[in-house]
Each structure stands twice: as C-alpha cells, then as structure tokens.
C-alpha positions, 0 to 999 in steps of 0.5 A: 500500500502507498505511504500516507503523507502527513503535513508537518505543520509548525508554529512558524517564526514571528509573524509566520503562519506555519510551515510553507516549505512543503516538507512532509512526514510519512506514515507507512502502511506495511505490506506483509508477506503471507506464506503458504504452508502445506502439511503433507502427512503420511497416512500409511499403515504404521501411522496408527501405531502408539506414539506417546501421551495416549496418542498414536502417530497420526493423532500426535501429528494432527494435534501438533498441526492444530496447535500451530494453526488454531492455538492451544488456548494459551497461545494464539495460532498462526491461521490469521497470518499464514495460509495453511493447507493439509494433504494426506497420502498413501496407496494400497499396493501401488499400481498393483491390480490396476489401482490408482496411485498415489492416493491423497484422501484428504486435501484442504486448500491454502486459506487464512483462518481455516483452523476449524477445517484442518482441526476436524478429527474425522479427516483421518480414516482409521479404517482404510477406504477402498482406494487407500491403503498401508503404503508410503509413496512419498515421491509420487505424492510430492510430485502429485501435490506440487503439480496441483499447487503450482498453477495457483501460486503467486511469486509474491508469497513463499510456499513450503511443504512440511512432510511428516512421515514415519518410515522409508518410502515405497512408490507406486511402482514398488509398493513394498520397498526396494528391494523387498526386505523379505526376499531381496527381490523386486516381485512387488514392483509393478513398474518398468523392468528396472524401476527406480529406488523409491528413496531416489524417487522421493529425493528427486521429487523433493529437488524438483519441488525446490526447483519450482519454488516450493521448499520441502522440510521433512519431519520424522514422526517417531523414534529416529535413530541418531546413527548417521549410517541408519538407512532411514536417517540417511534418507531423511537427510538426503530429502532435507538437503534436496528440499532446500538446495543445501544442508537441510535439517532432519527434524524429529518429533519423537514425543508430542512436545518435540513434534509440536516444537519441530512443526513450530520451528519449521513454520516460524522460519517461513514467516518473514520479518520483512515489511515491504514499503511502496516508498524508499528511504532517502536518508537512512540515518535520519530515519533510524534516529528520528523514525517512530516504529511500533508493534501493537502501539509499542515503540521499538528501537532502530537496532541491528540486533533487536528492533528494526532496521533498514534491510541491508542491501535494499532501500524499501524494506523495513526488517524486524530483528531479535524479539521484534521479529519474534513478536511479529511471527507470533500472530496478528500484531499491528505494525506502524511506522512514521518517518520525518521530513527528508527520510523517505522519498515520496513520489 
C-alpha cells in the first residue's frame, strides 16, 4: 500500500503562519508477506501405531498441526497470518491390480483462518477406504501435490511443504520397498523392468519441488535413530538437503512436545520479518534516529540486533530483528511506522 503523507505543520517564526516549505512526514502502511504452508502427512499403515501421551502417530501429528494453526488456548495460532493447507497420502499396493496411485484422501486448500477445517478429527480414516491403503509413496505424492499447487501460486508469497512421515518410502511402482526386505527381490514392483529406488524417487521429487519454488522440510514422526549410517536417517537427510538446495535439517518429533516444537520451528522460519514499503528511504540515518516504529502501539528501537532496521542491501524494506521479529511471527500484531521530513522519498 502507498505511504500516507502527513503535513508537518509548525508554529512558524514571528509573524509566520506555519510551515510553507512543503516538507512532509510519512506514515507507512506495511505490506506483509503471507506464506503458504502445506502439511503433507503420511497416512500409511504404521501411522496408527502408539506414539506417546495416549496418542498414536497420526493423532500426535494432527494435534501438533492444530496447535500451530488454531492455538492451544494459551497461545494464539498462526491461521490469521499464514495460509495453511493439509494433504494426506498413501496407496494400497501401488499400481498393483490396476489401482490408482498415489492416493491423497484428504486435501484442504491454502486459506487464512481455516483452523476449524484442518482441526476436524474425522479427516483421518482409521479404517482404510477402498482406494487407500498401508503404503508410503512419498515421491509420487510430492510430485502429485506440487503439480496441483503450482498453477495457483503467486511469486509474491513463499510456499513450503512440511512432510511428516514415519518410515522409508515405497512408490507406486514398488509398493513394498526396494528391494523387498523379505526376499531381496523386486516381485512387488509393478513398474518398468528396472524401476527406480523409491528413496531416489522421493529425493528427486523433493529437488524438483525446490526447483519450482516450493521448499520441502521433512519431519520424522517417531523414534529416529541418531546413527548417521541408519538407512532411514540417511534418507531423511538426503530429502532435507534436496528440499532446500543445501544442508537441510532432519527434524524429529519423537514425543508430542518435540513434534509440536519441530512443526513450530519449521513454520516460524517461513514467516518473514520483512515489511515491504511502496516508498524508499532517502536518508537512512535520519530515519533510524528520528523514525517512530511500533508493534501493537509499542515503540521499538532502530537496532541491528533487536528492533528494526533498514534491510541491508535494499532501500524499501523495513526488517524486524531479535524479539521484534519474534513478536511479529507470533500472530496478528499491528505494525506502524512514521518517518520525518527528508527520510523517505515520496513520489
């Protein structure tokens, strides 16, 4: 939105009638980035297994998601400042017997204030419908989801997928792993003569999502070994690295509290503390020394570490740092900024 110009009216000198030099202070109305966060949750046969706190893995994941979206009665959720969506994925023996694969039984589109929809406890079928099943076609599901999301996305707002799963993937071509852990062959593969390792498919799909502008953050729901040579650990690291084009984090939730914290940390990182302006700073030192920047009506200082600053390298973005950034990320807070004559270029 445009900055609103406020006349800087003074008393003038002896015999004067006010400020006639046209100098103006500027009140900034911010444009805030609204991220899109899609939860992609494993609906395989192991997700109803016990997790802790009297919940199974799905219930714990869903409870943690609800806390982030709608709040927990003590802290507000983020549904007013983040567009959340939810997709679950599974298959029943992949392409075996001509079945459809992947299956995405629950699909809730991105929207603000959709906590009541995402929080519906009936979303997850505890007895599998005919078109669902017990498998984990992670790569196929990421591909399918991304192809659905891309046409409706804007370049202005970041989009991420939070992948919550509890096992190594299989695929639509190979519904029981690679190779089959029982007899070390590919007799459960219905794909081409030399189908791809499902772990490779998952990493490839994640990298393709990132290349298309959608970062993927994998979260392990369960007790993941700390052994770096554990095949599941190494696979999750490969997915994490592909999801952000670098050294990713293997997020782990092995109890309800850690699961909730992991979700919160992933999503918090996606919320920007940049305030885009339609005007630009002309005198950054003057803006810093004389500007009035507030959160929820409370003034915050101009600071490189805890308050606000002109974002380095640009002249039209206010960046909140330290506890001010944390406050902005905590929910629907008000932001205001007014700068003196000469600090802002006004068209």
